[in-house]
C-alpha positions as CSV (number, residue, x, y, z in Angstrom):
1,X,-110.7,-40.8,48.3
2,X,-108.4,-40.8,45.3
3,X,-105.5,-39.7,47.4
4,X,-106.0,-42.7,49.8
5,X,-106.1,-45.1,46.9
6,X,-102.9,-43.6,45.4
7,X,-101.2,-43.9,48.8
8,X,-102.2,-47.5,49.1
9,X,-101.0,-48.3,45.6
10,X,-97.7,-46.5,46.3
11,X,-97.2,-48.5,49.4
12,X,-97.5,-51.7,47.4
13,X,-95.0,-50.3,44.8
14,X,-92.6,-49.5,47.6
15,X,-92.9,-53.1,48.9
16,X,-92.2,-54.4,45.4
17,X,-89.1,-52.2,45.2
18,X,-88.1,-53.6,48.6
19,X,-88.5,-57.1,47.2
20,X,-86.6,-56.2,44.1
21,X,-83.6,-54.4,45.6
22,X,-81.3,-55.8,48.4
23,X,-80.3,-52.3,49.4
24,X,-83.8,-51.3,50.6
25,X,-85.5,-52.9,53.6
26,X,-89.0,-52.3,54.8
27,X,-90.4,-54.1,57.8
28,X,-94.2,-54.1,56.9
29,X,-96.9,-52.7,54.7
30,X,-97.7,-50.1,57.4
31,X,-94.1,-48.9,57.4
32,X,-94.3,-48.6,53.6
33,X,-97.5,-46.5,53.9
34,X,-95.9,-44.3,56.5
35,X,-92.8,-44.0,54.3
36,X,-94.9,-43.0,51.3
37,X,-96.8,-40.4,53.4
38,X,-93.5,-38.9,54.7
39,X,-92.0,-39.0,51.1
40,X,-95.0,-37.1,49.9
41,X,-94.5,-34.4,52.5
42,X,-90.8,-34.3,51.6
43,X,-91.7,-33.9,48.0
44,X,-94.0,-31.0,48.8
45,X,-91.7,-29.1,51.3
46,X,-88.1,-30.1,50.8
47,X,-87.9,-30.9,47.1
48,X,-88.9,-27.4,45.7
49,X,-86.3,-25.8,47.9
50,X,-83.6,-28.2,46.7
51,X,-84.6,-27.7,43.1
52,X,-84.4,-23.9,43.5
53,X,-80.9,-24.2,45.2
54,X,-79.6,-26.6,42.6
55,X,-81.2,-25.0,39.5
56,X,-77.8,-24.1,37.8
57,X,-76.5,-27.6,38.0
58,X,-79.8,-29.0,37.0
59,X,-79.7,-26.8,33.9
60,X,-76.1,-27.8,33.1
61,X,-77.0,-31.5,33.4
62,X,-80.2,-31.1,31.3
63,X,-82.4,-32.1,34.2
64,X,-80.6,-35.2,35.2
65,X,-79.6,-33.8,38.5
66,X,-83.3,-34.1,39.5
67,X,-82.6,-37.8,40.0
68,X,-80.1,-36.9,42.6
69,X,-82.6,-34.7,44.4
70,X,-85.2,-37.5,44.3
71,X,-82.7,-39.9,45.8
72,X,-81.8,-37.4,48.5
73,X,-85.5,-37.0,49.5
74,X,-85.8,-40.8,49.4
75,X,-82.8,-41.1,51.7
76,X,-84.1,-38.5,54.1
77,X,-87.3,-40.4,54.4
78,X,-85.4,-43.5,55.4
79,X,-83.8,-41.5,58.2
80,X,-87.1,-40.3,59.5
81,X,-89.1,-43.5,59.3
82,X,-87.7,-46.4,61.4
83,X,-88.3,-49.7,59.8
84,X,-87.6,-48.2,56.3
85,X,-83.8,-48.6,55.7
86,X,-81.8,-47.7,52.7
87,X,-78.3,-49.2,53.0
88,X,-76.5,-47.3,50.2
89,X,-76.9,-44.1,48.3
90,X,-77.0,-46.0,45.0
91,X,-79.9,-48.0,46.4
92,X,-81.7,-44.8,47.1
93,X,-81.0,-43.6,43.6
94,X,-82.2,-46.8,42.0
95,X,-85.1,-47.1,44.3
96,X,-86.3,-43.5,43.6
97,X,-85.9,-44.1,39.9
98,X,-87.9,-47.3,40.0
99,X,-90.6,-45.7,42.2
100,X,-90.9,-42.8,39.6
101,X,-91.1,-45.2,36.7
102,X,-93.6,-47.6,38.2
103,X,-95.7,-44.8,39.5
104,X,-95.9,-43.3,36.0
105,X,-96.9,-46.6,34.6
106,X,-99.4,-47.8,37.2
107,X,-100.8,-44.9,39.2
108,X,-103.2,-42.7,37.2
109,X,-102.6,-39.0,37.9
110,X,-105.4,-36.5,37.3
């Protein structure tokens, strides 16, 4: 049940980011929920592989390259989900950064 509540809250956060940024467009709340579901799958499957491949550059940048990896998974999600459009890479970077910050402030993780 907790996972469903987190998914619903993250969908609202994603809609807020859509309202905040011009470079991200989401058609509806259902699309936002689908995008969050796909993003969760991307974070479970694709992100660890990317982190392993880019480990040397992540170490050199003191972990800041992980923001680029987050933006990349965010961008891949926009290609998979129709109705969730990210117009620029910088929009993906800022959107993923805002999503991470707002999630850490609002959504309680156990």
